[in-house]
N, C-alpha and C positions, 0 to 999 in steps of 0.2 A: 650466512643466510638463514640457517635454521634458527639461530638465536634471535634474529630480527623478527622472523615470523612468530616465534614463541612469545617474544615481548609484545608484539602488536596484539596477538590473541589474548594475552594476559591483561593488557590495558582495557581492551574491549570488554572482557568478562567482568573486570572490576567496575567499569562504568555501568554496565547493565545491572549488576548486582546492587549497586547503590540506588539507581533510579527505579529498578523493578520493571522498566519498560524501555523498549528500543525507541530511539528518535526516528524521525522520517528518514534522515540521512543514513542511519544505521540499517534501517529496513531496505532502503534502496541499494545499499552496498552488500549487506550480508543476508538479506531475506531470501526466501524461496520463491522462485518465479512460477506463476501459474496463469492459466487462462480463466476468465470469469465471464458470466453472462449477466448483463444488466437486467434487473427486475423492475426497478423504478428510479426515476430521476426527478428531483425538485430543487428549486432554488431555496436557499436558507434565508434570504433577505439581507445577508451580510455581503460586504464586498471588500476586496483588498486592492488598492490602486485602481479603482473603478472596474475591477474584474469580479464578477459574481462568484460567490462560493456556492457549490452545488452539493446536495446530499444525494448519494447514490447507494441504493441497495442492490447487492449482487450475490450471485451464487458462484463461489470460487471452486474450481475443479482442479485440484492438485494432481500431479502425475502419480503420486503415492498417497494413500490414505483416502479418507472420505471427503466428499464435497461438503461445503459448509456455506451458510448464508451469513453475510456481514453487511454493515453499513458504514460508509465513510463520508466525511465532509471534507471537501478539498476544493481549492481554487485551481481551475484548469486554464493554463496559459494558451494563447493562440486559439485555434478553432477546436481544441480537444473537447471542450464542454459542449459545443454545438453538435458534435457527432454522437454524443451519448444519448441513447434512447432505449426504451424497453426492448429487449431482445438483441441488442448489439453486443459484440464481444470486445473485451479489453484484456490487455496483459497487465498483471498485477504482481507485486511482491508482498509477502506477508512474513510476520515474525513467527518462526517455528515454535517459540515458547509461548506465544499468545496469538493464535491464528486470527483473532478478531482485529488485530492491528494490521491494516492493509493500506498499501499505497498504490494508486492507479498510475501506471507508467505511460500507456498509450492505447489508442483504439487499434483494433485489428483490421 
C-alpha cells in the first residue's frame, strides 16, 4: 500500500514538474480547499456547449496563510453561474504552489 501511494505521488510530481502548472483535475483532487468571497462577476462572451463562460474575481480566505485576490474564467454547469454575484461565498480549491490557480467548486 505504501509503495502504491509513493508511486502515485511520484507520478504526480513528475507531471507537475514537466508542465509547471497543475491541471483543473489536479487542483480539484490535490488542491487546498478554502472559502472565497465574490468581488465581481462578468460574462466573457465565450460559451461551451451553449453555456456561458464567466469571469469571477474573488478574495480567497484560506484557513492558513493570508487572504489573496484572484480571477478565474470558468464555465459553470447548472445554476451555479446564476447564483454568483458580488458578495456571495463559494468553496474553491487552489494550487498551493501557485495560489492564483483556482477552481470554483460550488456556491455556499
